[in-house]
C-alpha positions, 0 to 999 in steps of 0.5 A: 269542744267540751272544756272538761274532757280528759286530756287524753282524749283531744287531738292536737288541734284540740289540746291547743284550743283547751291548753289556751282556754285554761290560760284565758281562765286564768288557770295558769299552773294547768295551762302550763302543764297543758302546754308542757304535754303538747311539746311531747307531741311537738313533732306530729304537728304541722307548722301552723300547729307549732307556731300556735303552740309556741304563742300560746307557751309565750302568753303562759311564760310571760304571765308567769313572769319567765321572760327569758323563756318567754323571749326565747320562744318569740326568737323561735317562733320568728325564725320559722315564720317566713310568710308575711303575715306570720312574721309580722305576728312573730314581731308583734309577740317578741316585741310584747315578750321584752316589753314585758321584760322591760327591755323597752329599746329591744321592744321598741326596735321589734315593733319598728320591723313590724311597722315597717313589713306592714306599712306597704301591705294592704289589708294589715290594718287589723294589727295596728291598734294591738300594735298601738296599745304595745308602743303606748305602754313602752311610751308610758314607761319611758315617760313619754306621755303626750306620744303615748296619749297620741298613739292611743287615741289613734289605736283606739279609733281604729279598735272601734271600727274593728269592734275588737273587744280584746284590744279595746280592753288592752288600749283603755287599760293602757289609758288607765295607767297613762292616767295612774303616771300623770296624776289624773287619778279619777280618769284612770280609774273610769278608764280601768273600769272600761277596760274591765267591761271590754276584757269580760266582753271578750271572755279574758279572765286574767285581763279583767281582774288585773284590769280590776285590781289596777282600778281597786287600788286607786280607790 
């Protein structure tokens, strides 16, 4: 899909991809407008497209600091997610929104529900590295530093096996935040730098800029 084509000429699937591309490029206002246009087509979407729309909207709302709206969308997503994989994803997304809002008990509760639902299912190990990222960030915020380091080491091992650049970037960013919180600034700067590289590999310009800003602030 040509990312510069007129949104009026896009079908729903292309428009969903375009809106997320705008978000991924850090064009938050344009992404927000694209998702608002998509909501006007909500009635004509498949269930899968409606879930994609809610998830994309949540990412934008979190990035814009509109946590109440992101949480509300997460609850809608959870309510319409009946399949195992969809429900697991919805619980993780809602935990992300609660964590971003600083509501750590709620975040942990939803992460626990997600972990319990996946622990007995084969083939769901792909979800654990990103799950570990959320758990580690909450642990850092709650000053449970030894636990955060243990979670990060295990999650990094899993993400490296999966060769998941985006999740590796998130985990190294969290490790940078852990070093910053515990006064290990040289280690923190090193890990933020690795995070930048992984985010750039994954094509996430927002995350790369954020990690670079964190690294530069330590200079």
